[in-house]
N, C-alpha and C positions, 0 to 999 in steps of 0.2 A: 350550510347543513345537508350530508351527503345521503339522500333517499337511499338510494342503493344497498348502501351499506346497512342501512337504520333495518331495512325491509330484510334483509338477509340474516340480522339479529331478531327477524319479528317472524317466529314459525306459522302463525295462521294467516300472513298475507301469502304465503305459496300455493293455497287451494281455495282462499274465499277474497272474495271485495269486500273490506270489513266496513260499515258507514252505521255502527251502532256502539259509537265511543262514548256516547251518551247515556247507555245501555252499560256497558263494561268495556273498556279499553282490551286492546289486546297485547300481552305481555311481551319484555324482551326475552330474546334467550337470559339475559345476565339475571334480571328478573328472577326469570324462572329456573335458574340454577340455585339462586341465592333463597329461595326458596326449599327446593327437595334438598339441597346441602343442610340445612336446620334441622329439616327431619331426619334427615339419616341419619345426624348425630346424635337428636332423640332417640332414634331406634339402636344404636350402639352404644350408647352411655346412660341414658336416662335421658328425659324432658327438664327435671332438677340442673341434675348432673349440665347438661346441653346447656341451658341459662347461664349459669355462673359462668362457664367458659368464653361464652360471647355476651357478657354483661355488657363491656366497654361497646362491645360493634349496636350493643339493643338500645343503650342511654344515648347512643347518637346520635340517634332518628328522632328526638326531639329537637337537638340545633338543626338538623337537617329541614326539618319542615319548618321549624323557625326561621331559614333563611329563606324560605319561598315567600314565606307571607308576609315576612318582615319584622316578625316576631324576637321574642328570648326564647331559648327552651326551653324555662322554668314558667311561661305561659302555655307550651305546651301539654294537653291531655293526651293520650292515647285510647278510643275505643274501636272495639270491635264493627260498627259502622258508621255515620253518620247523622243517623235518627235518631241511637244512643248515645250522642257526642250532642247533639242540641236541644234533645229529651234533657239533658245533665244542667244545661244552662237555661233552658225556657224554667222548669220544678224547681227550681235554685231563685224565681225570680217570687217576692210575695206581692199577691192581689188582695185587694179588699172590694167591697161594696162597693159599687160608681165608679174606682179605677176601669182605666182604657185602656187597651191593647189596640196600637195602629198598625195595619198591614195591608196588603196590596192585592190586587185581583190574580196575580200571577203565581199567587203562596203555594206551596207545598202542602199536597192531600195534609200528608201524617202531621205536619205545622198545625193547619186548620180544625185536625179532629183535636189537637190537644187545645187551640183556644175555647174550642167549645168546651171540651172539659173543665177547664180555670175557670170560665164563667158561667158553669153551672156549679161549681165548687163554690165560688166563690162571691158571685153575684158582678163580677167584673163583667166589663162592656168590651163586644169586639166592634172596630171601627172600619169597615174598608175603604181605604182611599181609593176616591177615584181617579181613572188614567186620565193622561192627556189625550192629545187628537194624536198622536203617532203610537199612543195604548202600554205608553211606560207610565210606572207611578208618577202621579202629578202631586209635582213636589211644592207646587203653588199652596194646592190645596191640604198638602200636608204642613206646611209652616200655620196654614189659619188652623189646624187640627192641634199641634202641640200648646197645649197648655196645662194647668196647673194639675187637670186629674189624669195626664199621660202617662204609664208608669212606664211601659214599653212600646217599644217601633219593631217589628219584627216583618224583615224581606228575606223572597227570595232573589238575588242576584240575575242567576237566568234559570228562567221555569222549566222545568220537566219538561213543556209542551210545545217547544218552540224556540225561535232564534234571538227572541228579546235579550235585552239588556237592561237593566235597568237602574237609574241613578243613583248607583250607592254611593260616589264623590258627596254627591248635593245630598243626599239622605243624610249621611254624616254631616257635615258642615251644619245641618239644620238642627239635629239632633244632641249636639254637643253643646251648640249655642243656647239652647233648650235644659240642657242638662239630662235629656233621656236617655236610658238604656235602649242600644239596638244593636239587636240580633240578626244576624248577617248568614242567610245558607247561601252558601258559596259553594255544594256538593258538584254544581254543573259549571261554574267558573273556575277554579285552581285545578289548574293541568293544561288548561284551554288556550288560557293569557292570561300578562302580569296581575296579580292580585297584591296588594299591600295595604296590610290590615290601616297603620299611618293614611296612608293615604285617603284611607276609606273612610274614615274616622268612627270603625264599629267598637262595638266594646266587647263583644263576642263573635266568634264566627265558626263555622261546622264545615267539615268537608269528608268526601268519602276518598278514600286510597283508588277504588278498582274504574274510576270511567275516564275523562280525560287524564289521570295522574298515569295511566298503566301499570298499577298498583295492585295485589291480591285482591279478590274478594275477602270480607273478612276485617278489614281495616276503614277506620275512619281515625278522625280528631278532632279538635276542640282548641281553640283559641282564646284566652281569657284576658282579658286587663286587670289587673291584682283592686284597681279601684271601682270594679264596676260591684254592683249589692249583690249579685247572683254570688258572686266570690266565698262572699260573708260565709256564707252557710250554706253550701251544699244539698242539696235535699237529699242523699241519700249518703250512711254511712257507715264503712265496713274497712276490714283490715287493711286493704290498698289504701283507704283515703283517709284514715284516722290510727291516732296511737291511743290504748286505754292505756289511763296514767296511775295505774295501780289498785284502784279505788271505785269509784262508781262515776268515774267521768270520763273525757276523752277529751284529745286533742288534734286537730284536720293539719295533714301534710301542709309544710310550706308547697309554695305555687299551686297551679293548678295540676300537681298529683293529686291532692286531694278531691278530685270528679272521677278520679279511675278507681277500678277494681284491682284485686290482687292477680286475679286469674287473664291471662293475656294469650294469646298464639300467638307464641314468639316468631315463629317463623314467617307466618305475614308481616309481622312486623319488619320482620329484617327485608323482605321482600318489598315491604312500602319504604324504607329506605335508599332499598337501590333504586325503584322506580323516582323517588325524588330526586335521587342524588342525578338520576340522566336527566331528568327534566335544568337543574341546576346547571348541567354541564352545557348542554344543548343551548340555554338562555331561554327563559320564559318570552324574550320580545320577540324574539326570531321563531320561537314553537306559535304564539300569540297570530306572528303578521302570517305563517304560514296557515295554519286552520282558520283565519278568518276569510283568506284569499279562496282557499277551498270550499268553503262557506258557500260565498258570493256566488265564485263561482258554477256551484249546483244550482244555487237561486235561480238566477241569472236564465241557465240554461232551460229549466223547469219552466219558467215565466215563459218563453219565446214556445214551450208546445200545445198547440190546441189542446181543451179536453185536460188541462191538469189548472190546478190552482194552487200558488203558495199560501200558509197562512203565519207567516211569521212579523208580529209587530213589534215596535218600536224604531228611534230615529238612527240606532246603532244596531246593526245583527251579528251575530254572532254563529258559529260554524253547525248548529243547528239547523235545520230545515225541514220545517211540516209542508206535507202536500195530500191533496185530496184529485181523485183518478173520477173523472164524470162515472156516472153508473158499477162503481166499482168501490167495494165497500173497502175499507182500509186494511183488514185481517186479511181479506183475498189477495190484496193487491202486494201486504209483505210477503204472503207464503210465494205469488207467483216469485216476487223477486229472490227470494229463497234458492226456489229450485233453478233458478239461474245463476245463482251460486254468489248472491249479494246480501249482505243480513241484515236487516234493518230493524225496525220495531215500530208501534203503534202506541200512540197515548190514549189513555184511560179518563175517561170525564172525572173518576170519582178521586182522581188525585193532582187537580186543579178545581176543583168546587166552585171556587170564585168565579174564574175562568170560563169555567162550563154555562153556570148560570149570567155569565155577562153576551156570550157568544155561542155558543152551543153550534159550535162547529168537531168538537169531538164525537169518537176516534179520526185521529191522524195518520199518515202514513210518516213516520222519523227519521230523517237522515242526517246523521251524525260524522264527518269525515275530521279526521286528527292528520297532523303533521305526516306520518309518514304514508298517508294515503298520497295517489298520483293521480295528476292531473286526466290521464287514458282511464282513471278506475271511476270519479267525475262523469264524465264523457259517457261510461260503460253502462252507468245509472241511469243518465238521462235518457240516452237510447231506449234501454228499456223498458223504462215506463214510458217511451213517447208510444212503444211498439204495444204497451198494454190501454194505453187512451185511443189509439188507433182501432185495436180489438173494439172498445168500447162504441168507437163511431160505426161499425159497418152495421 
């Protein structure tokens, strides 16, 4: 991997140290040009006409995504964000009083709200599977909860609030054996390290384009297995998902497209395809090794600084690193780093409700390097945080 060449083709690296890839990765020059080129084509000849001219390239994006996650093109549905993709899968599941939805403490906030709404509407019960000693979802406890009342297991692969990697493959093995659908939120894992739906054993997977995939904002996707119950009857019917039969009925489109809507921002989709193609060319194994190595370097550096505490859970940890500086609010720390040209973000207690209830550590400073970051940038961030911690000890 030629890091310098990758950085030359990433405009944002010229003037910022970008350690907020868990929020939004920096677009490559090629992806940026792809998006702009299609917008210019729309301006020149019209939006419908531009889509018609680029139809083959647009249709190829589903195949590119399928190669990335190990599925088939007809199992991919395109969305404007990962939450809408997740909602399309979840709300197509049917629940009744007494049914159980199993999830983990690291579950993303929007997913939790959907579970709460479904429980309120249907009488289903939400069961939060406890963590094991390392902080990841306890698969032994999960196995004991997979009974005939369980209708869905919904798990966030990598939480928005830390470096934890949940044991998705172990969860998939258990849910397959029990015949329970498994919905995996892979928003923070797709693009960061290899993700393969067959190896993970999930029935539904959702992801975004804007984070570690380095695609444009306003893009996301759903992979769904055709034998999953949700696939039979999507929650929303519209002209992008179904066809009128000429009387008073309709039929769903074939494959995962039955979950899509008709209106799509094709410039973003083409940009997503460009980002996915770059990830495939670089190789997700190589991307994953470098991203995780940079995350480990950052975490180890911070752990060695007096006055700084890291808060990442799990046996295996990814490139997301969370920390606190003694005596300094997370928002103030992030602002101080931004003044030094270092992009980070902070965690939000409302976005990981169960984890907030359990640990009470949020908000935290969240740093998330990616493969195009350099070791010097990692060390610069550690030095900057060390200086902030030293100021607090005076």
